[in-house]
N, C-alpha and C positions, 0 to 999 in steps of 0.2 A: 211356827213355826215355817212352813213352808213358804210362807204370804213376807215373812221377815226377810228370807232369803231371798226370795224374789226383788224384795224392795231394793236389798243390799244391790243385788248383779242390775237393776236398773240404773242406783244412780253410778256405778261404776262400768256400764257397759260399752263405753267407748274411753274408758280410762285407762290408763295404762296402771296396774296395781305392781308396785314397787315394792310392799311389803310383804313377811312372810304372813300375816295376818289375812289377807286380801287371799292367798295361797291357799292358807289353812280354810277360811270362809267356802273356799268353790270346793277342796278336795272334802270335809263335812257334808256338803250340800251332794255332791257325786255318791259319798256312801250311803244315802240315801234315795240312791238310783235315777234324782233326778239333776236336770244339767240347765240351766235357762236357756237352750236351743229355741229362736224361736223359728216354729213349723206353720207355713203359709200353705193353705191349704182353701181354692176358690173354685166355687164350681163351674161347669164348663170349661176349667184349664187343662191342660196337658199335664202338670207336671206339681207337683207340693215343691216349694223352696222352703230353704233351713239357712238360717245366718247363724253363723256361730262367733261368737267373739271369743277373746283371750282367756276371760275365766270360763267363761263355757266350756271349751277343749280341755282346762285343767278340771271340769267338774268330769265330762266326759270319761278321763280317762281314767279317774279317780274309781267311778263306777265300770266303769271297768276290771280296774285292778280286783277292786271287792270283787265281782261276781268269778275272777280267776283266780281268788286267794293270793295275789300278788302282793308284796307291799308297795307301798305308794304315801309317799310323806313330802311336805315342804320343801324337802331338798331334791327329790327325784321331781317333782312339779316343777319345781327352778330348771331342769332342764333341760325339760318338755316347751318353758313358757315361749312364745314369741309376744309380736305386739299386733299381730297382722290380724285380719276377722275373716274368716271363712263364708263364701257361702255358696253354694249349690242346690241341685237341681235333681227331684229320681222322680220318678213316674208315678202320676196319681192313681187311683185304683180304675179309674175309666178314661184315664188318657190312650191317645192313640200313640201307640209304640215305632211308630214310622217317623212318626217326628222327631225332629234332635235340634241339643240346644246348640246354636253358634256360638253364642257370646252370652256374657252377664254384664249390666250397669248398673249401677247405681244412680239417683235422682233424688232432688230433692226441689221442694218448688219456692220456698223463700227462702232466701234467693236458689234461684233458678240454676243449678247447677250438676253436671252428669261427671262422676266417679269411675275410672276405668282402672281395671283391675292390672295387681303387680306381675303377677301370676294364674296362666292359666291351662283347668285339665278339661278336657272335653268328653274325653271319657274313662273311666278308670275302673280297669277289673282289677280283683285280685283274691289268692287264697290264702287263708287262711283259718284260726283258730276261732271258735266263733267265744262269745265272752259269755252266753250262759251256759256251755257245756263242755269247752275247752278242747274239742275235736275237731278235726281237719274238715270244713267246710264246702261245698263246691265254689266254682266261680260267684261273684258278688259284681254288683253293674251301680256304676254311679252314672249318669247321665253328663252333666255339666258343672263343675267345679272353679269356682275361680278366689282369689286371695284378695283382700283389700287391703292397702295400707293403714288406713281409719275408716270408720264408718260414720254418719252424721250425727249428730247431738238432733234427739227430737221426730219427728215424724220423716217419711224415706219412701222410694217406693223400689222397689227392686224390679228390673226390666231386662224380661230372658228376649233375647233374641234366639228365634227359632227360625228351623226350616219352612213354620206356616208363618211363617209373622209374631209380632211385640205379641208377649203376654207381662201384664203387669202385674206384682201383688203389693200393695201398701203396708206399708211396717210402720205401728203409732205405736204411742207408751206405753198403751195397756197389751199389746201381743210381746211386746217386753220384760212385761211382768208374768207370762206363765213360764212354769217349768213341765220341760218334757220329760214324760219316763224314755229312759232310755237303758232299763234294763231288762234282756226276757225271762217271763218270769219259769219258775224252776216247776 
């Protein structure tokens, strides 16, 4: 079932879901505590990179609602749905905390093109309830986040501009089929 769901999201990754059926598929996947969020970890880099499509965002909302025992259906999903994709960086386990993300770009090789984000957050602090247990947690930090109008179909590269230079992360079709476990264990 998980592979079938991943294949559905691979096909729909950069396609705008306009039907309740697509939203219901994303909701159902989220209820299993998985989302088709791409996590790119590369040895020797300072950051892990995450790529989230509109459908992945709905699956993540669904998983959060499931963990918090809150209702979440197609009507709620439709209210949260956007057509944009997000790419963000978070420090890797061995990453230097003295390096900051100054920009995120998406590049393709054939044909060569570079996409700039339509919105950027270079750092994001927040206080809120944790989905795993519903209590107020301390500050969380996200090192960098960019919103893109669309992401390319096929392979592409996420380019992190950092205070220490560029770090590149290749996204392949295989990466797009992986599911990320998004719920904390109870």
